[in-house]
PyMOL Python script that loads the backbone (N, CA, C, O; Angstrom):
from pymol import cmd

cmd.read_pdbstr("""\
ATOM      1  N   MET A   1       0.034   8.468 -33.686  1.00  0.00           N
ATOM      2  CA  MET A   1      -1.388   8.408 -33.370  1.00  0.00           C
ATOM      3  C   MET A   1      -1.750   9.655 -32.565  1.00  0.00           C
ATOM      4  O   MET A   1      -0.944  10.198 -31.809  1.00  0.00           O
ATOM      5  N   LYS A   2      -2.951  10.067 -32.752  1.00  0.00           N
ATOM      6  CA  LYS A   2      -3.467  11.298 -32.106  1.00  0.00           C
ATOM      7  C   LYS A   2      -3.797  10.991 -30.632  1.00  0.00           C
ATOM      8  O   LYS A   2      -3.894   9.831 -30.234  1.00  0.00           O
ATOM      9  N   GLU A   3      -3.962  12.031 -29.858  1.00  0.00           N
ATOM     10  CA  GLU A   3      -4.124  11.934 -28.388  1.00  0.00           C
ATOM     11  C   GLU A   3      -5.295  11.034 -27.979  1.00  0.00           C
ATOM     12  O   GLU A   3      -5.134  10.160 -27.126  1.00  0.00           O
ATOM     13  N   GLN A   4      -6.474  11.244 -28.583  1.00  0.00           N
ATOM     14  CA  GLN A   4      -7.665  10.492 -28.200  1.00  0.00           C
ATOM     15  C   GLN A   4      -7.444   8.988 -28.426  1.00  0.00           C
ATOM     16  O   GLN A   4      -7.818   8.171 -27.585  1.00  0.00           O
ATOM     17  N   GLU A   5      -6.836   8.628 -29.562  1.00  0.00           N
ATOM     18  CA  GLU A   5      -6.549   7.237 -29.850  1.00  0.00           C
ATOM     19  C   GLU A   5      -5.528   6.693 -28.851  1.00  0.00           C
ATOM     20  O   GLU A   5      -5.665   5.577 -28.350  1.00  0.00           O
ATOM     21  N   PHE A   6      -4.528   7.478 -28.576  1.00  0.00           N
ATOM     22  CA  PHE A   6      -3.490   7.054 -27.604  1.00  0.00           C
ATOM     23  C   PHE A   6      -4.109   6.801 -26.214  1.00  0.00           C
ATOM     24  O   PHE A   6      -3.801   5.802 -25.565  1.00  0.00           O
ATOM     25  N   LEU A   7      -4.962   7.694 -25.783  1.00  0.00           N
ATOM     26  CA  LEU A   7      -5.603   7.541 -24.491  1.00  0.00           C
ATOM     27  C   LEU A   7      -6.407   6.267 -24.389  1.00  0.00           C
ATOM     28  O   LEU A   7      -6.432   5.622 -23.341  1.00  0.00           O
ATOM     29  N   GLN A   8      -7.082   5.895 -25.501  1.00  0.00           N
ATOM     30  CA  GLN A   8      -7.869   4.659 -25.508  1.00  0.00           C
ATOM     31  C   GLN A   8      -6.917   3.424 -25.447  1.00  0.00           C
ATOM     32  O   GLN A   8      -7.134   2.503 -24.660  1.00  0.00           O
ATOM     33  N   HIS A   9      -5.895   3.434 -26.271  1.00  0.00           N
ATOM     34  CA  HIS A   9      -4.987   2.256 -26.307  1.00  0.00           C
ATOM     35  C   HIS A   9      -4.195   2.129 -24.982  1.00  0.00           C
ATOM     36  O   HIS A   9      -3.956   1.025 -24.494  1.00  0.00           O
ATOM     37  N   ALA A  10      -3.810   3.245 -24.438  1.00  0.00           N
ATOM     38  CA  ALA A  10      -2.988   3.192 -23.211  1.00  0.00           C
ATOM     39  C   ALA A  10      -3.857   3.065 -21.957  1.00  0.00           C
ATOM     40  O   ALA A  10      -3.349   2.805 -20.867  1.00  0.00           O
ATOM     41  N   GLU A  11      -5.164   3.249 -22.119  1.00  0.00           N
ATOM     42  CA  GLU A  11      -6.105   3.171 -21.007  1.00  0.00           C
ATOM     43  C   GLU A  11      -5.766   4.226 -19.940  1.00  0.00           C
ATOM     44  O   GLU A  11      -5.725   3.939 -18.744  1.00  0.00           O
ATOM     45  N   LEU A  12      -5.524   5.456 -20.421  1.00  0.00           N
ATOM     46  CA  LEU A  12      -5.174   6.562 -19.587  1.00  0.00           C
ATOM     47  C   LEU A  12      -6.232   7.647 -19.640  1.00  0.00           C
ATOM     48  O   LEU A  12      -7.025   7.687 -20.581  1.00  0.00           O
ATOM     49  N   ASP A  13      -6.263   8.530 -18.649  1.00  0.00           N
ATOM     50  CA  ASP A  13      -7.117   9.711 -18.715  1.00  0.00           C
ATOM     51  C   ASP A  13      -6.262  10.893 -19.100  1.00  0.00           C
ATOM     52  O   ASP A  13      -5.036  10.835 -19.009  1.00  0.00           O
ATOM     53  N   HIS A  14      -6.893  11.952 -19.523  1.00  0.00           N
ATOM     54  CA  HIS A  14      -6.206  13.121 -20.038  1.00  0.00           C
ATOM     55  C   HIS A  14      -5.305  13.770 -18.987  1.00  0.00           C
ATOM     56  O   HIS A  14      -4.201  14.203 -19.317  1.00  0.00           O
ATOM     57  N   VAL A  15      -5.743  13.847 -17.746  1.00  0.00           N
ATOM     58  CA  VAL A  15      -4.980  14.509 -16.672  1.00  0.00           C
ATOM     59  C   VAL A  15      -3.691  13.715 -16.444  1.00  0.00           C
ATOM     60  O   VAL A  15      -2.622  14.312 -16.309  1.00  0.00           O
ATOM     61  N   THR A  16      -3.771  12.372 -16.398  1.00  0.00           N
ATOM     62  CA  THR A  16      -2.561  11.538 -16.162  1.00  0.00           C
ATOM     63  C   THR A  16      -1.603  11.737 -17.345  1.00  0.00           C
ATOM     64  O   THR A  16      -0.397  11.894 -17.155  1.00  0.00           O
ATOM     65  N   LEU A  17      -2.144  11.728 -18.549  1.00  0.00           N
ATOM     66  CA  LEU A  17      -1.240  11.883 -19.719  1.00  0.00           C
ATOM     67  C   LEU A  17      -0.516  13.228 -19.660  1.00  0.00           C
ATOM     68  O   LEU A  17       0.689  13.284 -19.905  1.00  0.00           O
ATOM     69  N   LYS A  18      -1.212  14.287 -19.346  1.00  0.00           N
ATOM     70  CA  LYS A  18      -0.568  15.607 -19.266  1.00  0.00           C
ATOM     71  C   LYS A  18       0.509  15.604 -18.154  1.00  0.00           C
ATOM     72  O   LYS A  18       1.579  16.187 -18.331  1.00  0.00           O
ATOM     73  N   ALA A  19       0.236  14.974 -17.057  1.00  0.00           N
ATOM     74  CA  ALA A  19       1.200  14.866 -15.966  1.00  0.00           C
ATOM     75  C   ALA A  19       2.444  14.124 -16.407  1.00  0.00           C
ATOM     76  O   ALA A  19       3.556  14.552 -16.097  1.00  0.00           O
ATOM     77  N   TRP A  20       2.288  13.034 -17.116  1.00  0.00           N
ATOM     78  CA  TRP A  20       3.420  12.228 -17.595  1.00  0.00           C
ATOM     79  C   TRP A  20       4.216  13.026 -18.641  1.00  0.00           C
ATOM     80  O   TRP A  20       5.445  12.958 -18.648  1.00  0.00           O
ATOM     81  N   ILE A  21       3.574  13.742 -19.480  1.00  0.00           N
ATOM     82  CA  ILE A  21       4.307  14.581 -20.441  1.00  0.00           C
ATOM     83  C   ILE A  21       5.082  15.669 -19.681  1.00  0.00           C
ATOM     84  O   ILE A  21       6.233  15.968 -20.000  1.00  0.00           O
ATOM     85  N   GLY A  22       4.433  16.242 -18.684  1.00  0.00           N
ATOM     86  CA  GLY A  22       5.066  17.242 -17.864  1.00  0.00           C
ATOM     87  C   GLY A  22       6.306  16.780 -17.132  1.00  0.00           C
ATOM     88  O   GLY A  22       7.259  17.529 -16.920  1.00  0.00           O
ATOM     89  N   GLU A  23       6.252  15.493 -16.749  1.00  0.00           N
ATOM     90  CA  GLU A  23       7.402  14.858 -16.075  1.00  0.00           C
ATOM     91  C   GLU A  23       8.488  14.409 -17.074  1.00  0.00           C
ATOM     92  O   GLU A  23       9.575  13.991 -16.676  1.00  0.00           O
ATOM     93  N   ALA A  24       8.175  14.502 -18.364  1.00  0.00           N
ATOM     94  CA  ALA A  24       9.035  14.035 -19.451  1.00  0.00           C
ATOM     95  C   ALA A  24       9.136  12.512 -19.485  1.00  0.00           C
ATOM     96  O   ALA A  24      10.112  11.956 -19.989  1.00  0.00           O
ATOM     97  N   TRP A  25       8.114  11.842 -18.942  1.00  0.00           N
ATOM     98  CA  TRP A  25       8.082  10.398 -19.039  1.00  0.00           C
ATOM     99  C   TRP A  25       7.669   9.968 -20.425  1.00  0.00           C
ATOM    100  O   TRP A  25       8.063   8.902 -20.897  1.00  0.00           O
ATOM    101  N   LEU A  26       6.880  10.790 -21.074  1.00  0.00           N
ATOM    102  CA  LEU A  26       6.479  10.620 -22.469  1.00  0.00           C
ATOM    103  C   LEU A  26       6.858  11.871 -23.236  1.00  0.00           C
ATOM    104  O   LEU A  26       6.740  12.984 -22.722  1.00  0.00           O
ATOM    105  N   ALA A  27       7.316  11.685 -24.474  1.00  0.00           N
ATOM    106  CA  ALA A  27       7.720  12.848 -25.259  1.00  0.00           C
ATOM    107  C   ALA A  27       7.191  12.659 -26.690  1.00  0.00           C
ATOM    108  O   ALA A  27       7.953  12.320 -27.595  1.00  0.00           O
ATOM    109  N   PRO A  28       5.921  12.871 -26.883  1.00  0.00           N
ATOM    110  CA  PRO A  28       5.320  12.724 -28.244  1.00  0.00           C
ATOM    111  C   PRO A  28       5.930  13.788 -29.188  1.00  0.00           C
ATOM    112  O   PRO A  28       6.356  14.861 -28.760  1.00  0.00           O
ATOM    113  N   SER A  29       5.952  13.445 -30.468  1.00  0.00           N
ATOM    114  CA  SER A  29       6.396  14.421 -31.440  1.00  0.00           C
ATOM    115  C   SER A  29       5.259  15.427 -31.675  1.00  0.00           C
ATOM    116  O   SER A  29       4.137  15.215 -31.216  1.00  0.00           O
ATOM    117  N   ASP A  30       5.542  16.481 -32.367  1.00  0.00           N
ATOM    118  CA  ASP A  30       4.562  17.523 -32.583  1.00  0.00           C
ATOM    119  C   ASP A  30       4.150  17.480 -34.068  1.00  0.00           C
ATOM    120  O   ASP A  30       4.985  17.577 -34.968  1.00  0.00           O
ATOM    121  N   SER A  31       2.848  17.333 -34.284  1.00  0.00           N
ATOM    122  CA  SER A  31       2.330  17.317 -35.662  1.00  0.00           C
ATOM    123  C   SER A  31       1.246  18.350 -35.804  1.00  0.00           C
ATOM    124  O   SER A  31       0.130  18.165 -35.319  1.00  0.00           O
ATOM    125  N   ALA A  32       1.573  19.447 -36.472  1.00  0.00           N
ATOM    126  CA  ALA A  32       0.640  20.555 -36.724  1.00  0.00           C
ATOM    127  C   ALA A  32       0.117  21.100 -35.389  1.00  0.00           C
ATOM    128  O   ALA A  32      -1.072  21.388 -35.249  1.00  0.00           O
ATOM    129  N   GLY A  33       1.017  21.236 -34.418  1.00  0.00           N
ATOM    130  CA  GLY A  33       0.657  21.805 -33.148  1.00  0.00           C
ATOM    131  C   GLY A  33      -0.014  20.877 -32.152  1.00  0.00           C
ATOM    132  O   GLY A  33      -0.386  21.299 -31.057  1.00  0.00           O
ATOM    133  N   GLU A  34      -0.174  19.582 -32.536  1.00  0.00           N
ATOM    134  CA  GLU A  34      -0.808  18.641 -31.665  1.00  0.00           C
ATOM    135  C   GLU A  34       0.163  17.472 -31.421  1.00  0.00           C
ATOM    136  O   GLU A  34       0.952  17.133 -32.302  1.00  0.00           O
ATOM    137  N   PRO A  35       0.107  16.863 -30.241  1.00  0.00           N
ATOM    138  CA  PRO A  35       0.978  15.759 -29.943  1.00  0.00           C
ATOM    139  C   PRO A  35       0.673  14.561 -30.826  1.00  0.00           C
ATOM    140  O   PRO A  35      -0.491  14.255 -31.084  1.00  0.00           O
ATOM    141  N   ASP A  36       1.715  13.884 -31.289  1.00  0.00           N
ATOM    142  CA  ASP A  36       1.600  12.714 -32.137  1.00  0.00           C
ATOM    143  C   ASP A  36       2.355  11.591 -31.429  1.00  0.00           C
ATOM    144  O   ASP A  36       3.571  11.686 -31.259  1.00  0.00           O
ATOM    145  N   PHE A  37       1.681  10.561 -31.024  1.00  0.00           N
ATOM    146  CA  PHE A  37       2.260   9.483 -30.217  1.00  0.00           C
ATOM    147  C   PHE A  37       2.690   8.311 -31.081  1.00  0.00           C
ATOM    148  O   PHE A  37       1.994   7.956 -32.032  1.00  0.00           O
ATOM    149  N   SER A  38       3.826   7.705 -30.765  1.00  0.00           N
ATOM    150  CA  SER A  38       4.349   6.579 -31.498  1.00  0.00           C
ATOM    151  C   SER A  38       4.018   5.278 -30.757  1.00  0.00           C
ATOM    152  O   SER A  38       3.487   5.295 -29.647  1.00  0.00           O
ATOM    153  N   GLN A  39       4.344   4.160 -31.396  1.00  0.00           N
ATOM    154  CA  GLN A  39       4.190   2.851 -30.731  1.00  0.00           C
ATOM    155  C   GLN A  39       5.136   2.762 -29.533  1.00  0.00           C
ATOM    156  O   GLN A  39       4.832   2.095 -28.544  1.00  0.00           O
ATOM    157  N   ILE A  40       6.265   3.425 -29.625  1.00  0.00           N
ATOM    158  CA  ILE A  40       7.211   3.430 -28.500  1.00  0.00           C
ATOM    159  C   ILE A  40       6.592   4.197 -27.327  1.00  0.00           C
ATOM    160  O   ILE A  40       6.719   3.765 -26.181  1.00  0.00           O
ATOM    161  N   ASP A  41       5.921   5.333 -27.592  1.00  0.00           N
ATOM    162  CA  ASP A  41       5.233   6.017 -26.523  1.00  0.00           C
ATOM    163  C   ASP A  41       4.182   5.153 -25.861  1.00  0.00           C
ATOM    164  O   ASP A  41       4.006   5.188 -24.643  1.00  0.00           O
ATOM    165  N   LEU A  42       3.483   4.378 -26.676  1.00  0.00           N
ATOM    166  CA  LEU A  42       2.442   3.487 -26.129  1.00  0.00           C
ATOM    167  C   LEU A  42       3.045   2.400 -25.289  1.00  0.00           C
ATOM    168  O   LEU A  42       2.514   2.083 -24.224  1.00  0.00           O
ATOM    169  N   ALA A  43       4.140   1.813 -25.730  1.00  0.00           N
ATOM    170  CA  ALA A  43       4.836   0.781 -24.912  1.00  0.00           C
ATOM    171  C   ALA A  43       5.341   1.351 -23.610  1.00  0.00           C
ATOM    172  O   ALA A  43       5.269   0.706 -22.564  1.00  0.00           O
ATOM    173  N   ARG A  44       5.850   2.560 -23.680  1.00  0.00           N
ATOM    174  CA  ARG A  44       6.368   3.216 -22.492  1.00  0.00           C
ATOM    175  C   ARG A  44       5.229   3.536 -21.501  1.00  0.00           C
ATOM    176  O   ARG A  44       5.393   3.357 -20.294  1.00  0.00           O
ATOM    177  N   ALA A  45       4.118   3.993 -21.995  1.00  0.00           N
ATOM    178  CA  ALA A  45       2.949   4.238 -21.139  1.00  0.00           C
ATOM    179  C   ALA A  45       2.497   2.965 -20.473  1.00  0.00           C
ATOM    180  O   ALA A  45       2.194   2.974 -19.280  1.00  0.00           O
ATOM    181  N   ARG A  46       2.441   1.883 -21.194  1.00  0.00           N
ATOM    182  CA  ARG A  46       2.018   0.598 -20.619  1.00  0.00           C
ATOM    183  C   ARG A  46       3.040   0.139 -19.548  1.00  0.00           C
ATOM    184  O   ARG A  46       2.661  -0.432 -18.526  1.00  0.00           O
ATOM    185  N   PHE A  47       4.313   0.394 -19.797  1.00  0.00           N
ATOM    186  CA  PHE A  47       5.345   0.062 -18.844  1.00  0.00           C
ATOM    187  C   PHE A  47       5.160   0.845 -17.551  1.00  0.00           C
ATOM    188  O   PHE A  47       5.246   0.293 -16.454  1.00  0.00           O
ATOM    189  N   ILE A  48       4.902   2.155 -17.701  1.00  0.00           N
ATOM    190  CA  ILE A  48       4.685   3.038 -16.546  1.00  0.00           C
ATOM    191  C   ILE A  48       3.439   2.533 -15.737  1.00  0.00           C
ATOM    192  O   ILE A  48       3.483   2.476 -14.508  1.00  0.00           O
ATOM    193  N   LEU A  49       2.374   2.182 -16.422  1.00  0.00           N
ATOM    194  CA  LEU A  49       1.215   1.658 -15.724  1.00  0.00           C
ATOM    195  C   LEU A  49       1.541   0.375 -14.978  1.00  0.00           C
ATOM    196  O   LEU A  49       1.097   0.176 -13.847  1.00  0.00           O
ATOM    197  N   GLU A  50       2.323  -0.503 -15.618  1.00  0.00           N
ATOM    198  CA  GLU A  50       2.701  -1.736 -14.956  1.00  0.00           C
ATOM    199  C   GLU A  50       3.542  -1.451 -13.693  1.00  0.00           C
ATOM    200  O   GLU A  50       3.354  -2.085 -12.655  1.00  0.00           O
ATOM    201  N   LEU A  51       4.443  -0.513 -13.802  1.00  0.00           N
ATOM    202  CA  LEU A  51       5.294  -0.152 -12.651  1.00  0.00           C
ATOM    203  C   LEU A  51       4.371   0.398 -11.503  1.00  0.00           C
ATOM    204  O   LEU A  51       4.530   0.020 -10.342  1.00  0.00           O
ATOM    205  N   GLN A  52       3.472   1.237 -11.836  1.00  0.00           N
ATOM    206  CA  GLN A  52       2.622   1.870 -10.803  1.00  0.00           C
ATOM    207  C   GLN A  52       1.564   0.918 -10.281  1.00  0.00           C
ATOM    208  O   GLN A  52       1.453   0.738  -9.069  1.00  0.00           O
ATOM    209  N   ARG A  53       0.790   0.307 -11.149  1.00  0.00           N
ATOM    210  CA  ARG A  53      -0.376  -0.495 -10.718  1.00  0.00           C
ATOM    211  C   ARG A  53       0.052  -1.889 -10.201  1.00  0.00           C
ATOM    212  O   ARG A  53      -0.399  -2.334  -9.146  1.00  0.00           O
ATOM    213  N   ASP A  54       0.900  -2.542 -10.941  1.00  0.00           N
ATOM    214  CA  ASP A  54       1.227  -3.915 -10.596  1.00  0.00           C
ATOM    215  C   ASP A  54       2.353  -4.039  -9.613  1.00  0.00           C
ATOM    216  O   ASP A  54       2.377  -4.984  -8.825  1.00  0.00           O
ATOM    217  N   MET A  55       3.285  -3.120  -9.630  1.00  0.00           N
ATOM    218  CA  MET A  55       4.456  -3.206  -8.766  1.00  0.00           C
ATOM    219  C   MET A  55       4.455  -2.153  -7.642  1.00  0.00           C
ATOM    220  O   MET A  55       5.304  -2.200  -6.751  1.00  0.00           O
ATOM    221  N   GLY A  56       3.541  -1.241  -7.681  1.00  0.00           N
ATOM    222  CA  GLY A  56       3.429  -0.255  -6.600  1.00  0.00           C
ATOM    223  C   GLY A  56       4.545   0.780  -6.567  1.00  0.00           C
ATOM    224  O   GLY A  56       4.816   1.360  -5.516  1.00  0.00           O
ATOM    225  N   VAL A  57       5.191   1.019  -7.690  1.00  0.00           N
ATOM    226  CA  VAL A  57       6.280   2.005  -7.727  1.00  0.00           C
ATOM    227  C   VAL A  57       5.700   3.411  -7.668  1.00  0.00           C
ATOM    228  O   VAL A  57       4.760   3.709  -8.405  1.00  0.00           O
ATOM    229  N   ASN A  58       6.234   4.292  -6.809  1.00  0.00           N
ATOM    230  CA  ASN A  58       5.732   5.661  -6.720  1.00  0.00           C
ATOM    231  C   ASN A  58       6.347   6.515  -7.835  1.00  0.00           C
ATOM    232  O   ASN A  58       7.233   6.074  -8.567  1.00  0.00           O
ATOM    233  N   ASP A  59       5.850   7.743  -7.937  1.00  0.00           N
ATOM    234  CA  ASP A  59       6.257   8.627  -9.028  1.00  0.00           C
ATOM    235  C   ASP A  59       7.800   8.865  -9.053  1.00  0.00           C
ATOM    236  O   ASP A  59       8.401   8.756 -10.121  1.00  0.00           O
ATOM    237  N   PRO A  60       8.441   9.182  -7.922  1.00  0.00           N
ATOM    238  CA  PRO A  60       9.910   9.360  -7.985  1.00  0.00           C
ATOM    239  C   PRO A  60      10.638   8.097  -8.457  1.00  0.00           C
ATOM    240  O   PRO A  60      11.642   8.163  -9.166  1.00  0.00           O
ATOM    241  N   GLY A  61      10.093   6.936  -8.038  1.00  0.00           N
ATOM    242  CA  GLY A  61      10.684   5.670  -8.489  1.00  0.00           C
ATOM    243  C   GLY A  61      10.523   5.443  -9.952  1.00  0.00           C
ATOM    244  O   GLY A  61      11.442   4.961 -10.614  1.00  0.00           O
ATOM    245  N   VAL A  62       9.354   5.787 -10.483  1.00  0.00           N
ATOM    246  CA  VAL A  62       9.124   5.642 -11.921  1.00  0.00           C
ATOM    247  C   VAL A  62      10.128   6.533 -12.689  1.00  0.00           C
ATOM    248  O   VAL A  62      10.691   6.111 -13.699  1.00  0.00           O
ATOM    249  N   GLY A  63      10.338   7.751 -12.203  1.00  0.00           N
ATOM    250  CA  GLY A  63      11.261   8.651 -12.858  1.00  0.00           C
ATOM    251  C   GLY A  63      12.665   8.054 -12.881  1.00  0.00           C
ATOM    252  O   GLY A  63      13.342   8.128 -13.907  1.00  0.00           O
ATOM    253  N   VAL A  64      13.114   7.470 -11.782  1.00  0.00           N
ATOM    254  CA  VAL A  64      14.443   6.858 -11.729  1.00  0.00           C
ATOM    255  C   VAL A  64      14.523   5.667 -12.668  1.00  0.00           C
ATOM    256  O   VAL A  64      15.502   5.517 -13.399  1.00  0.00           O
ATOM    257  N   ILE A  65      13.517   4.835 -12.657  1.00  0.00           N
ATOM    258  CA  ILE A  65      13.526   3.640 -13.525  1.00  0.00           C
ATOM    259  C   ILE A  65      13.562   4.033 -14.977  1.00  0.00           C
ATOM    260  O   ILE A  65      14.318   3.452 -15.756  1.00  0.00           O
ATOM    261  N   LEU A  66      12.757   5.010 -15.364  1.00  0.00           N
ATOM    262  CA  LEU A  66      12.749   5.447 -16.777  1.00  0.00           C
ATOM    263  C   LEU A  66      14.095   6.055 -17.172  1.00  0.00           C
ATOM    264  O   LEU A  66      14.586   5.820 -18.276  1.00  0.00           O
ATOM    265  N   HIS A  67      14.682   6.828 -16.278  1.00  0.00           N
ATOM    266  CA  HIS A  67      16.023   7.384 -16.561  1.00  0.00           C
ATOM    267  C   HIS A  67      17.032   6.289 -16.789  1.00  0.00           C
ATOM    268  O   HIS A  67      17.817   6.357 -17.736  1.00  0.00           O
ATOM    269  N   LEU A  68      17.028   5.259 -15.923  1.00  0.00           N
ATOM    270  CA  LEU A  68      17.954   4.161 -16.085  1.00  0.00           C
ATOM    271  C   LEU A  68      17.678   3.372 -17.403  1.00  0.00           C
ATOM    272  O   LEU A  68      18.603   2.972 -18.110  1.00  0.00           O
ATOM    273  N   LEU A  69      16.414   3.173 -17.688  1.00  0.00           N
ATOM    274  CA  LEU A  69      16.035   2.459 -18.915  1.00  0.00           C
ATOM    275  C   LEU A  69      16.506   3.264 -20.123  1.00  0.00           C
ATOM    276  O   LEU A  69      17.011   2.675 -21.079  1.00  0.00           O
ATOM    277  N   ASP A  70      16.362   4.575 -20.115  1.00  0.00           N
ATOM    278  CA  ASP A  70      16.833   5.393 -21.207  1.00  0.00           C
ATOM    279  C   ASP A  70      18.371   5.299 -21.368  1.00  0.00           C
ATOM    280  O   ASP A  70      18.891   5.225 -22.481  1.00  0.00           O
ATOM    281  N   GLN A  71      19.053   5.304 -20.254  1.00  0.00           N
ATOM    282  CA  GLN A  71      20.509   5.148 -20.223  1.00  0.00           C
ATOM    283  C   GLN A  71      20.919   3.797 -20.897  1.00  0.00           C
ATOM    284  O   GLN A  71      21.824   3.724 -21.728  1.00  0.00           O
ATOM    285  N   LEU A  72      20.192   2.761 -20.478  1.00  0.00           N
ATOM    286  CA  LEU A  72      20.475   1.397 -20.970  1.00  0.00           C
ATOM    287  C   LEU A  72      20.315   1.365 -22.497  1.00  0.00           C
ATOM    288  O   LEU A  72      21.169   0.837 -23.208  1.00  0.00           O
ATOM    289  N   HIS A  73      19.219   1.932 -22.982  1.00  0.00           N
ATOM    290  CA  HIS A  73      18.983   1.938 -24.419  1.00  0.00           C
ATOM    291  C   HIS A  73      20.040   2.750 -25.142  1.00  0.00           C
ATOM    292  O   HIS A  73      20.456   2.367 -26.235  1.00  0.00           O
ATOM    293  N   GLY A  74      20.491   3.866 -24.567  1.00  0.00           N
ATOM    294  CA  GLY A  74      21.551   4.645 -25.148  1.00  0.00           C
ATOM    295  C   GLY A  74      22.849   3.861 -25.217  1.00  0.00           C
ATOM    296  O   GLY A  74      23.557   3.923 -26.222  1.00  0.00           O
ATOM    297  N   LEU A  75      23.171   3.125 -24.160  1.00  0.00           N
ATOM    298  CA  LEU A  75      24.385   2.353 -24.157  1.00  0.00           C
ATOM    299  C   LEU A  75      24.320   1.196 -25.167  1.00  0.00           C
ATOM    300  O   LEU A  75      25.316   0.859 -25.808  1.00  0.00           O
ATOM    301  N   ARG A  76      23.160   0.614 -25.291  1.00  0.00           N
ATOM    302  CA  ARG A  76      23.002  -0.491 -26.303  1.00  0.00           C
ATOM    303  C   ARG A  76      23.217   0.055 -27.693  1.00  0.00           C
ATOM    304  O   ARG A  76      23.869  -0.584 -28.519  1.00  0.00           O
ATOM    305  N   ARG A  77      22.662   1.264 -27.970  1.00  0.00           N
ATOM    306  CA  ARG A  77      22.863   1.891 -29.307  1.00  0.00           C
ATOM    307  C   ARG A  77      24.334   2.141 -29.536  1.00  0.00           C
ATOM    308  O   ARG A  77      24.844   1.828 -30.611  1.00  0.00           O
ATOM    309  N   ALA A  78      25.043   2.702 -28.549  1.00  0.00           N
ATOM    310  CA  ALA A  78      26.458   3.015 -28.690  1.00  0.00           C
ATOM    311  C   ALA A  78      27.258   1.727 -28.908  1.00  0.00           C
ATOM    312  O   ALA A  78      28.173   1.690 -29.731  1.00  0.00           O
ATOM    313  N   MET A  79      26.901   0.659 -28.156  1.00  0.00           N
ATOM    314  CA  MET A  79      27.621  -0.603 -28.309  1.00  0.00           C
ATOM    315  C   MET A  79      27.398  -1.172 -29.702  1.00  0.00           C
ATOM    316  O   MET A  79      28.333  -1.702 -30.302  1.00  0.00           O
ATOM    317  N   LYS A  80      26.192  -1.076 -30.226  1.00  0.00           N
ATOM    318  CA  LYS A  80      25.883  -1.563 -31.579  1.00  0.00           C
ATOM    319  C   LYS A  80      26.707  -0.803 -32.614  1.00  0.00           C
ATOM    320  O   LYS A  80      27.258  -1.413 -33.530  1.00  0.00           O
ATOM    321  N   GLU A  81      26.797   0.509 -32.481  1.00  0.00           N
ATOM    322  CA  GLU A  81      27.574   1.331 -33.393  1.00  0.00           C
ATOM    323  C   GLU A  81      29.049   0.964 -33.305  1.00  0.00           C
ATOM    324  O   GLU A  81      29.731   0.864 -34.325  1.00  0.00           O
ATOM    325  N   LEU A  82      29.528   0.767 -32.112  1.00  0.00           N
ATOM    326  CA  LEU A  82      30.930   0.398 -31.900  1.00  0.00           C
ATOM    327  C   LEU A  82      31.251  -0.919 -32.553  1.00  0.00           C
ATOM    328  O   LEU A  82      32.285  -1.049 -33.207  1.00  0.00           O
ATOM    329  N   LEU A  83      30.370  -1.918 -32.388  1.00  0.00           N
ATOM    330  CA  LEU A  83      30.570  -3.233 -32.976  1.00  0.00           C
ATOM    331  C   LEU A  83      30.533  -3.152 -34.494  1.00  0.00           C
ATOM    332  O   LEU A  83      31.336  -3.793 -35.172  1.00  0.00           O
ATOM    333  N   GLU A  84      29.622  -2.382 -35.020  1.00  0.00           N
ATOM    334  CA  GLU A  84      29.525  -2.197 -36.467  1.00  0.00           C
ATOM    335  C   GLU A  84      30.849  -1.575 -37.014  1.00  0.00           C
ATOM    336  O   GLU A  84      31.397  -2.026 -38.020  1.00  0.00           O
ATOM    337  N   ALA A  85      31.318  -0.560 -36.330  1.00  0.00           N
ATOM    338  CA  ALA A  85      32.559   0.069 -36.745  1.00  0.00           C
ATOM    339  C   ALA A  85      33.711  -0.891 -36.687  1.00  0.00           C
ATOM    340  O   ALA A  85      34.553  -0.903 -37.584  1.00  0.00           O
ATOM    341  N   ALA A  86      33.769  -1.701 -35.647  1.00  0.00           N
ATOM    342  CA  ALA A  86      34.817  -2.694 -35.511  1.00  0.00           C
ATOM    343  C   ALA A  86      34.784  -3.701 -36.625  1.00  0.00           C
ATOM    344  O   ALA A  86      35.826  -4.071 -37.165  1.00  0.00           O
ATOM    345  N   HIS A  87      33.579  -4.156 -36.981  1.00  0.00           N
ATOM    346  CA  HIS A  87      33.461  -5.094 -38.098  1.00  0.00           C
ATOM    347  C   HIS A  87      33.891  -4.501 -39.421  1.00  0.00           C
ATOM    348  O   HIS A  87      34.563  -5.155 -40.219  1.00  0.00           O
ATOM    349  N   GLU A  88      33.493  -3.239 -39.655  1.00  0.00           N
ATOM    350  CA  GLU A  88      33.916  -2.565 -40.893  1.00  0.00           C
ATOM    351  C   GLU A  88      35.406  -2.407 -40.945  1.00  0.00           C
ATOM    352  O   GLU A  88      35.987  -2.598 -42.014  1.00  0.00           O
ATOM    353  N   THR A  89      36.071  -2.067 -39.848  1.00  0.00           N
ATOM    354  CA  THR A  89      37.508  -1.946 -39.798  1.00  0.00           C
ATOM    355  C   THR A  89      38.180  -3.265 -40.062  1.00  0.00           C
ATOM    356  O   THR A  89      39.148  -3.349 -40.818  1.00  0.00           O
ATOM    357  N   ARG A  90      37.645  -4.323 -39.415  1.00  0.00           N
ATOM    358  CA  ARG A  90      38.223  -5.662 -39.569  1.00  0.00           C
ATOM    359  C   ARG A  90      38.104  -6.122 -41.013  1.00  0.00           C
ATOM    360  O   ARG A  90      39.033  -6.740 -41.533  1.00  0.00           O
ATOM    361  N   ASP A  91      36.985  -5.839 -41.676  1.00  0.00           N
ATOM    362  CA  ASP A  91      36.778  -6.237 -43.036  1.00  0.00           C
ATOM    363  C   ASP A  91      37.704  -5.557 -44.007  1.00  0.00           C
ATOM    364  O   ASP A  91      38.028  -6.110 -45.059  1.00  0.00           O
ATOM    365  N   LYS A  92      38.144  -4.331 -43.656  1.00  0.00           N
ATOM    366  CA  LYS A  92      39.073  -3.549 -44.506  1.00  0.00           C
ATOM    367  C   LYS A  92      40.499  -4.043 -44.421  1.00  0.00           C
ATOM    368  O   LYS A  92      41.298  -3.818 -45.330  1.00  0.00           O
ATOM    369  N   VAL A  93      40.822  -4.722 -43.320  1.00  0.00           N
ATOM    370  CA  VAL A  93      42.237  -5.147 -43.103  1.00  0.00           C
ATOM    371  C   VAL A  93      42.518  -6.423 -43.837  1.00  0.00           C
ATOM    372  O   VAL A  93      43.636  -6.935 -43.780  1.00  0.00           O
TER     373      VAL A  93
END
""", "prot")
cmd.dss("prot")
cmd.show_as("cartoon", "prot")
cmd.util.cbc("prot")
cmd.orient("prot")
């Protein structure tokens, strides 16, 4: 989705969005020189808003939480791949 549509769905202003991209909290893909936002970007933006508005987490805290969340997702992916490989190996025996 294009930036204007993303801003509406995420209920963000342009300045905040640019700050979040600058902090690498959001990483939209590039489509013809313009940012292209995914549903994952939208969910992440809503999560950041929840952390800040509802829970009162400050910017450094948001960065730490997002880093830990990214690590958790990476570990889940690795565990899934490991389990799939183990099942394939077991099926061959």
